[in-house]
DSSP file (Angstrom, degrees, kcal/mol; ACC not computed):
  #  RESIDUE AA STRUCTURE BP1 BP2  ACC     N-H-->O    O-->H-N    N-H-->O    O-->H-N    TCO  KAPPA ALPHA  PHI   PSI    X-CA   Y-CA   Z-CA
    1    1 A M    >         0   0    0      0, 0.0     3,-1.3     0, 0.0     4,-0.4   0.000 360.0 360.0 360.0 -30.6   12.0   -9.9   -7.4
    2    2 A H  T 3   +     0   0    0      1,-0.3     3,-0.3     2,-0.1    43,-0.1   0.698 360.0  61.1 -71.9 -17.3   13.0   -7.5   -4.6
    3    3 A E  T 3> S+     0   0    0      1,-0.2     4,-1.3     2,-0.1    -1,-0.3   0.406  81.3  84.3 -91.0   4.9   10.1   -5.2   -5.3
    4    4 A V  H <> S+     0   0    0     -3,-1.3     4,-2.7     2,-0.2     5,-0.3   0.926  86.7  52.9 -70.3 -44.0    7.5   -7.8   -4.6
    5    5 A F  H  > S+     0   0    0     -4,-0.4     4,-2.9    -3,-0.3     5,-0.2   0.927 107.9  49.0 -61.0 -46.7    7.5   -7.2   -0.8
    6    6 A P  H  > S+     0   0    0      0, 0.0     4,-2.1     0, 0.0    -1,-0.2   0.893 113.5  47.8 -61.5 -36.4    6.9   -3.5   -1.1
    7    7 A V  H  X S+     0   0    0     -4,-1.3     4,-2.1     2,-0.2    -2,-0.2   0.942 114.5  44.8 -68.5 -46.2    4.0   -4.0   -3.5
    8    8 A L  H  X S+     0   0    0     -4,-2.7     4,-2.2     1,-0.2    -1,-0.2   0.874 112.4  52.6 -65.0 -36.4    2.4   -6.7   -1.3
    9    9 A A  H  X S+     0   0    0     -4,-2.9     4,-2.6    -5,-0.3    -1,-0.2   0.898 108.3  51.4 -64.3 -39.5    3.0   -4.6    1.8
   10   10 A G  H  X S+     0   0    0     -4,-2.1     4,-2.7    -5,-0.2    -2,-0.2   0.886 107.8  51.5 -64.0 -39.1    1.2   -1.7    0.0
   11   11 A V  H  X S+     0   0    0     -4,-2.1     4,-2.3     2,-0.2    -1,-0.2   0.918 110.5  49.4 -62.1 -42.8   -1.7   -3.9   -0.8
   12   12 A L  H  X S+     0   0    0     -4,-2.2     4,-2.2     2,-0.2    -2,-0.2   0.922 110.9  49.2 -61.9 -44.8   -1.9   -4.9    2.8
   13   13 A V  H  X S+     0   0    0     -4,-2.6     4,-2.6     1,-0.2    -2,-0.2   0.921 110.5  51.6 -60.7 -43.7   -1.8   -1.2    3.9
   14   14 A G  H  X S+     0   0    0     -4,-2.7     4,-1.5     1,-0.2    -1,-0.2   0.897 108.9  49.6 -60.6 -41.1   -4.5   -0.4    1.4
   15   15 A L  H  X S+     0   0    0     -4,-2.3     4,-0.5     1,-0.2    -1,-0.2   0.875 111.3  49.5 -66.3 -36.7   -6.7   -3.2    2.8
   16   16 A V  H >X S+     0   0    0     -4,-2.2     3,-1.3     1,-0.2     4,-0.5   0.916 108.2  54.0 -65.4 -42.3   -6.2   -1.9    6.3
   17   17 A L  H >< S+     0   0    0     -4,-2.6     3,-0.9     1,-0.3    -1,-0.2   0.800  97.7  64.1 -64.9 -28.4   -7.0    1.6    5.2
   18   18 A L  H 3< S+     0   0    0     -4,-1.5    -1,-0.3     1,-0.2    -2,-0.2   0.753 102.6  50.4 -65.5 -21.8  -10.3    0.5    3.8
   19   19 A R  H << S+     0   0    0     -3,-1.3     2,-0.4    -4,-0.5    -1,-0.2   0.579  93.8  86.0 -90.8 -11.8  -11.4   -0.5    7.3
   20   20 A V    <<  -     0   0    0     -3,-0.9     6,-0.0    -4,-0.5     0, 0.0  -0.784  51.1-179.9 -94.4 130.9  -10.5    2.9    8.8
   21   21 A H        +     0   0    0     -2,-0.4    -1,-0.1     5,-0.0     3,-0.0   0.758  53.4  88.5-103.4 -29.7  -13.2    5.5    8.6
   22   22 A S     >  -     0   0    0      1,-0.2     4,-2.7     2,-0.0     5,-0.2  -0.574  67.7-145.7 -73.9 125.6  -11.7    8.6   10.3
   23   23 A P  H  > S+     0   0    0      0, 0.0     4,-2.2     0, 0.0     5,-0.2   0.878  99.7  51.0 -58.8 -37.9   -9.8   10.7    7.7
   24   24 A R  H  > S+     0   0    0      2,-0.2     4,-2.4     1,-0.2     5,-0.2   0.936 113.6  43.1 -66.1 -46.2   -7.2   11.7   10.3
   25   25 A M  H  > S+     0   0    0      2,-0.2     4,-2.9     1,-0.2     5,-0.2   0.858 112.0  55.2 -67.2 -35.1   -6.6    8.1   11.4
   26   26 A K  H  X S+     0   0    0     -4,-2.7     4,-2.3     2,-0.2    -2,-0.2   0.918 110.4  45.1 -63.9 -43.1   -6.5    7.0    7.8
   27   27 A T  H  X S+     0   0    0     -4,-2.2     4,-2.4     2,-0.2     5,-0.2   0.925 114.6  48.3 -65.8 -45.0   -3.8    9.6    7.0
   28   28 A L  H  X S+     0   0    0     -4,-2.4     4,-2.7     1,-0.2     5,-0.3   0.925 114.0  45.9 -61.6 -45.5   -1.8    8.7   10.0
   29   29 A A  H  X S+     0   0    0     -4,-2.9     4,-2.5     2,-0.2     5,-0.4   0.894 111.2  53.9 -65.1 -39.6   -2.1    5.0    9.3
   30   30 A F  H  X S+     0   0    0     -4,-2.3     4,-1.8    -5,-0.2    -2,-0.2   0.945 115.4  37.9 -59.2 -50.3   -1.2    5.5    5.7
   31   31 A V  H  X S+     0   0    0     -4,-2.4     4,-2.5     2,-0.2     5,-0.2   0.947 119.4  46.1 -69.0 -48.9    2.0    7.4    6.5
   32   32 A A  H  X S+     0   0    0     -4,-2.7     4,-2.5    -5,-0.2     5,-0.2   0.931 117.0  42.5 -63.4 -47.3    3.1    5.4    9.5
   33   33 A L  H  X S+     0   0    0     -4,-2.5     4,-2.7    -5,-0.3     5,-0.3   0.883 114.0  52.2 -68.5 -36.9    2.5    2.0    7.9
   34   34 A S  H  X S+     0   0    0     -4,-1.8     4,-2.0    -5,-0.4    -2,-0.2   0.921 113.2  43.7 -65.0 -43.2    4.0    3.0    4.6
   35   35 A V  H  X S+     0   0    0     -4,-2.5     4,-2.4     2,-0.2     5,-0.2   0.943 116.0  47.6 -66.4 -46.9    7.2    4.3    6.2
   36   36 A A  H  X S+     0   0    0     -4,-2.5     4,-2.1    -5,-0.2    -2,-0.2   0.929 117.4  41.1 -61.7 -45.9    7.5    1.3    8.5
   37   37 A L  H  X S+     0   0    0     -4,-2.7     4,-2.2     2,-0.2    -1,-0.2   0.801 112.2  55.9 -75.9 -27.4    6.9   -1.3    5.8
   38   38 A G  H  X S+     0   0    0     -4,-2.0     4,-1.8    -5,-0.3    -2,-0.2   0.917 110.5  44.7 -66.3 -43.3    9.1    0.6    3.3
   39   39 A V  H  X S+     0   0    0     -4,-2.4     4,-2.2     2,-0.2    -2,-0.2   0.907 112.6  52.5 -65.3 -41.5   12.0    0.5    5.7
   40   40 A T  H  X S+     0   0    0     -4,-2.1     4,-3.0    -5,-0.2    -2,-0.2   0.900 107.3  52.2 -60.7 -40.8   11.3   -3.2    6.4
   41   41 A A  H  X S+     0   0    0     -4,-2.2     4,-2.2     1,-0.2     6,-0.3   0.891 108.5  50.7 -62.7 -40.0   11.3   -3.9    2.7
   42   42 A T  H  X>S+     0   0    0     -4,-1.8     5,-1.1     2,-0.2     6,-1.1   0.906 113.8  44.6 -64.2 -41.3   14.7   -2.2    2.4
   43   43 A V  H ><5S+     0   0    0     -4,-2.2     3,-0.7     2,-0.2    -2,-0.2   0.926 112.7  50.7 -69.4 -44.7   16.1   -4.3    5.2
   44   44 A I  H 3<5S+     0   0    0     -4,-3.0    -2,-0.2     1,-0.2    -1,-0.2   0.902 111.3  48.0 -61.2 -41.7   14.6   -7.5    4.0
   45   45 A S  H 3<5S-     0   0    0     -4,-2.2    -1,-0.2    -5,-0.2    -2,-0.2   0.649 108.4-125.6 -75.2 -13.5   16.0   -7.1    0.5
   46   46 A G  T X<5S+     0   0    0     -4,-0.7     3,-1.3    -3,-0.7     4,-0.5   0.562  72.1 129.1  81.4   7.7   19.4   -6.3    1.9
   47   47 A E  G >>< +     0   0    0     -5,-1.1     4,-2.1    -6,-0.3     3,-0.8   0.733  57.6  73.9 -68.2 -21.4   19.6   -3.0    0.0
   48   48 A Y  G 34 S+     0   0    0     -6,-1.1    -1,-0.3     1,-0.2     4,-0.1   0.764  86.2  64.7 -64.3 -22.9   20.5   -1.1    3.1
   49   49 A V  G <4 S+     0   0    0     -3,-1.3    -1,-0.2     1,-0.2    -2,-0.2   0.881 107.0  41.4 -65.8 -37.2   24.0   -2.7    2.9
   50   50 A I  T <4 S-     0   0    0     -3,-0.8     2,-0.2    -4,-0.5    -2,-0.2   0.910 137.3 -43.7 -75.1 -44.3   24.5   -0.7   -0.4
   51   51 A G    ><  -     0   0    0     -4,-2.1     3,-1.3     1,-0.0    -1,-0.3  -0.827  39.1-120.1 174.8 145.7   22.9    2.4    1.0
   52   52 A W  G >  S+     0   0    0      1,-0.3     3,-1.9    -2,-0.2     4,-0.4   0.557  95.8  88.3 -74.1  -7.2   19.9    3.7    2.9
   53   53 A E  G >  S+     0   0    0      1,-0.3     3,-1.2     2,-0.2    -1,-0.3   0.702  70.8  76.1 -65.7 -15.6   18.8    5.8   -0.1
   54   54 A F  G X> S+     0   0    0     -3,-1.3     4,-2.4     1,-0.3     3,-1.4   0.740  80.5  70.0 -65.2 -20.9   16.9    2.7   -1.2
   55   55 A V  H <> S+     0   0    0     -3,-1.9     4,-2.4     1,-0.3    -1,-0.3   0.855  89.6  62.2 -60.5 -33.4   14.4    3.5    1.5
   56   56 A L  H <4 S+     0   0    0     -3,-1.2    -1,-0.3    -4,-0.4    -2,-0.2   0.613 109.6  40.4 -70.5 -11.1   13.4    6.5   -0.7
   57   57 A I  H <> S+     0   0    0     -3,-1.4     4,-1.5    -4,-0.3    -2,-0.2   0.798 114.5  49.3 -97.4 -44.0   12.4    4.1   -3.4
   58   58 A D  H  X S+     0   0    0     -4,-2.4     4,-2.2     1,-0.2     5,-0.2   0.868 105.7  56.0 -69.3 -37.4   10.6    1.5   -1.2
   59   59 A I  H  X S+     0   0    0     -4,-2.4     4,-2.5     1,-0.2    -1,-0.2   0.946 109.2  45.7 -63.0 -48.1    8.5    3.9    0.8
   60   60 A P  H  > S+     0   0    0      0, 0.0     4,-3.0     0, 0.0     5,-0.2   0.850 109.7  56.0 -64.0 -30.7    6.9    5.4   -2.3
   61   61 A V  H  X S+     0   0    0     -4,-1.5     4,-2.2     2,-0.2    -2,-0.2   0.934 110.1  45.1 -63.8 -43.9    6.3    1.9   -3.8
   62   62 A V  H  X S+     0   0    0     -4,-2.2     4,-2.4     2,-0.2    -1,-0.2   0.928 114.7  49.1 -62.7 -44.6    4.4    0.9   -0.7
   63   63 A M  H  X S+     0   0    0     -4,-2.5     4,-2.6     1,-0.2    -2,-0.2   0.914 111.6  47.6 -63.4 -44.0    2.5    4.2   -0.8
   64   64 A L  H  X S+     0   0    0     -4,-3.0     4,-2.2     2,-0.2    -1,-0.2   0.897 112.5  49.3 -66.1 -39.6    1.5    3.9   -4.4
   65   65 A S  H  X S+     0   0    0     -4,-2.2     4,-1.9    -5,-0.2    -1,-0.2   0.917 112.8  47.6 -64.5 -42.7    0.4    0.3   -4.0
   66   66 A A  H  X S+     0   0    0     -4,-2.4     4,-2.5     1,-0.2    -2,-0.2   0.920 111.5  50.3 -64.3 -43.6   -1.7    1.3   -1.0
   67   67 A A  H  X S+     0   0    0     -4,-2.6     4,-2.2     1,-0.2     5,-0.2   0.889 108.0  53.7 -62.9 -39.0   -3.2    4.3   -2.8
   68   68 A A  H  X S+     0   0    0     -4,-2.2     4,-3.0     2,-0.2     5,-0.3   0.912 110.3  46.7 -62.0 -42.3   -4.1    2.0   -5.8
   69   69 A V  H  X S+     0   0    0     -4,-1.9     4,-2.4     1,-0.2    -2,-0.2   0.923 111.6  50.8 -65.6 -43.5   -6.0   -0.4   -3.5
   70   70 A V  H  < S+     0   0    0     -4,-2.5    -1,-0.2     1,-0.2    -2,-0.2   0.865 118.7  38.1 -63.6 -35.8   -7.8    2.4   -1.7
   71   71 A V  H  X S+     0   0    0     -4,-2.2     4,-0.7    -5,-0.2    -2,-0.2   0.907 123.5  37.7 -81.0 -43.7   -8.9    3.9   -5.0
   72   72 A L  H  X S+     0   0    0     -4,-3.0     4,-2.5    -5,-0.2     5,-0.2   0.805 102.9  66.5 -85.3 -30.2   -9.6    0.8   -7.0
   73   73 A A  H  X S+     0   0    0     -4,-2.4     4,-1.9    -5,-0.3    -1,-0.2   0.932 103.9  44.5 -61.9 -47.7  -11.2   -1.6   -4.5
   74   74 A P  H  > S+     0   0    0      0, 0.0     4,-2.0     0, 0.0    -1,-0.2   0.884 114.4  51.1 -63.8 -34.7  -14.4    0.4   -3.9
   75   75 A R  H  X S+     0   0    0     -4,-0.7     4,-2.9     2,-0.2    -2,-0.2   0.881 106.3  54.4 -68.1 -37.0  -14.7    0.9   -7.7
   76   76 A A  H  X S+     0   0    0     -4,-2.5     4,-2.4     1,-0.2    -1,-0.2   0.898 108.4  49.3 -62.9 -39.5  -14.3   -2.8   -8.2
   77   77 A R  H  X S+     0   0    0     -4,-1.9     4,-2.3     2,-0.2    -1,-0.2   0.913 111.8  48.7 -64.0 -42.1  -17.2   -3.4   -5.8
   78   78 A T  H  X S+     0   0    0     -4,-2.0     4,-2.6     2,-0.2    -2,-0.2   0.919 112.0  48.4 -64.1 -44.2  -19.3   -0.8   -7.6
   79   79 A W  H  X S+     0   0    0     -4,-2.9     4,-2.3     1,-0.2    -1,-0.2   0.905 111.7  49.8 -63.1 -41.5  -18.5   -2.4  -11.0
   80   80 A A  H  X S+     0   0    0     -4,-2.4     4,-2.2    -5,-0.2    -1,-0.2   0.905 112.4  47.4 -64.9 -41.2  -19.3   -5.9   -9.8
   81   81 A T  H  X S+     0   0    0     -4,-2.3     4,-2.4     2,-0.2    -2,-0.2   0.926 112.7  48.5 -65.9 -44.8  -22.7   -4.7   -8.3
   82   82 A A  H  X S+     0   0    0     -4,-2.6     4,-1.5     1,-0.2    -2,-0.2   0.889 112.4  49.2 -62.8 -39.4  -23.6   -2.8  -11.5
   83   83 A R  H  X S+     0   0    0     -4,-2.3     4,-0.6    -5,-0.2    -1,-0.2   0.897 110.9  49.6 -67.1 -40.4  -22.7   -5.9  -13.6
   84   84 A R  H >< S+     0   0    0     -4,-2.2     3,-0.7     1,-0.2    -2,-0.2   0.888 112.1  48.2 -66.5 -38.8  -24.8   -8.2  -11.4
   85   85 A L  H 3< S+     0   0    0     -4,-2.4    -1,-0.2     1,-0.2    -2,-0.2   0.769 102.4  63.8 -72.7 -25.3  -27.8   -5.8  -11.5
   86   86 A A  H 3<        0   0    0     -4,-1.5    -1,-0.2     1,-0.3    -2,-0.2   0.677 360.0 360.0 -73.2 -16.6  -27.5   -5.5  -15.3
   87   87 A R    <<        0   0    0     -3,-0.7    -1,-0.3    -4,-0.6    -2,-0.1   0.484 360.0 360.0 -77.8 360.0  -28.2   -9.3  -15.8
C-alpha cells in the first residue's frame, strides 16, 4: 500500500513530461520532480523513521512510472488511431 503514492506520483510526472517539448527541460523536470516526489513519498509513508535509504527505492519507482507513461502514452494514442481507422 505504501508504494501507491510513488507510482501515482510517477504517472503525474509522466503526464507533465508529455507537455514539455524541450529535451533539456524535459530531462531537468524528470530528475527534479522524481527526486522531489520520491523524497515526499518516503516522508508520507513514514519510512524515513526507519532509515533514509528508502529514498533510494522511492525515487526509482517514481522514475520508472514516469518513464512508462512517457513511452506508453504516445503509443496508446497511435494504437487507438490505427484501430479507429481500421474500422
